[in-house]
C-alpha positions in Angstrom: 104.1 82.5 38.0 104.9 82.7 41.7 108.2 84.4 41.2 106.8 87.0 38.8 109.5 89.2 37.2 112.0 88.8 40.1 113.6 85.6 38.9 115.4 82.9 40.8 118.6 85.0 41.3 117.0 87.4 43.7 117.5 86.8 47.4 114.7 87.6 49.8 115.5 88.2 53.4 112.8 88.3 56.0 113.4 89.3 59.6 111.7 86.9 62.0 110.9 88.5 65.4 110.1 86.1 68.1 108.7 87.3 71.4 108.3 85.0 74.4 104.7 84.5 75.6 105.2 86.5 78.8 106.6 89.5 76.9 103.7 89.2 74.4 101.3 89.7 77.3 103.2 92.7 78.5 103.1 94.2 74.9 99.3 93.6 74.9 99.0 95.3 78.3 100.7 98.4 77.0 98.0 98.6 74.3 95.2 98.4 76.8 96.3 101.4 79.0 95.1 104.9 78.1 98.2 106.8 79.1 98.1 110.4 80.2 100.8 112.8 79.1 102.0 113.1 82.7 102.4 109.4 83.2 105.8 107.6 83.4 106.6 104.1 82.1 109.6 102.3 83.6 110.9 99.2 81.8 113.2 97.0 83.9 115.6 94.6 82.4 118.9 94.0 80.6 119.6 96.3 77.7 121.0 93.4 75.7 117.8 91.5 75.9 115.9 91.6 72.6 112.5 91.1 74.3 113.1 93.8 76.8 114.4 96.3 74.2 111.3 95.6 72.1 109.1 96.3 75.1 111.0 99.6 75.6 110.5 100.6 72.0 106.8 99.7 72.2 106.5 101.9 75.3 108.1 104.8 73.6 105.2 104.8 71.1 102.8 105.4 74.0 104.4 108.4 75.6 107.0 111.1 74.9 110.4 109.2 75.1 111.4 111.4 78.0 108.7 109.8 80.0 109.8 106.2 79.3 112.8 104.8 81.2 114.8 101.7 80.6 116.7 100.7 83.7 118.5 97.6 85.0 118.0 98.0 88.8 117.1 100.4 91.6 120.7 101.9 91.7 120.4 103.0 88.1 116.9 104.5 88.8 118.3 106.5 91.7 120.7 108.2 89.2 117.9 109.3 86.8 116.2 112.6 87.4 112.5 111.7 87.3 110.1 114.1 85.6 107.9 116.3 87.8 104.1 116.2 87.6 103.8 112.4 87.4 100.2 111.2 87.6 100.8 107.4 87.3 103.9 105.3 87.1 103.6 102.1 85.1 106.3 99.6 86.1 106.9 96.5 83.9 109.8 94.4 83.1 111.3 92.0 80.5 111.9 88.5 81.5 115.6 89.4 81.9 114.8 91.3 85.1 114.8 89.6 88.4 111.9 89.7 90.8 114.2 91.1 93.4 115.1 94.1 91.1 111.5 94.8 90.2 110.5 94.6 93.9 113.3 96.9 94.9 112.3 99.5 92.3 108.6 99.3 93.3 109.5 99.8 97.0 111.8 102.7 96.1 109.1 104.4 94.1 106.5 103.8 96.8 108.7 105.4 99.4 109.7 108.3 97.1 106.1 109.2 96.4 104.4 108.7 99.8 
């Protein structure tokens, strides 16, 4: 029978994880990049956002966790000591991040590494 030996009294809980389509694209893009050990990934967004937190956790599977940052805005980035010997910086965001914050961070990094 479908229930097997478990019986009707057992309760089964299944966690449903839903990711918005835009975040799903960003997850897929992380899988497409061949990261180098001297790269840096910066995830921008709200730390209370489930989608952005999931994106951060996924990024940590690609590089040493010291080379993956999760920040809210440029002011927070300025307080973080960046690793030396950076080959490439990959900047992405959850949907909780504003375009203004992402642009400010991008501009800051471009000026920092001129």
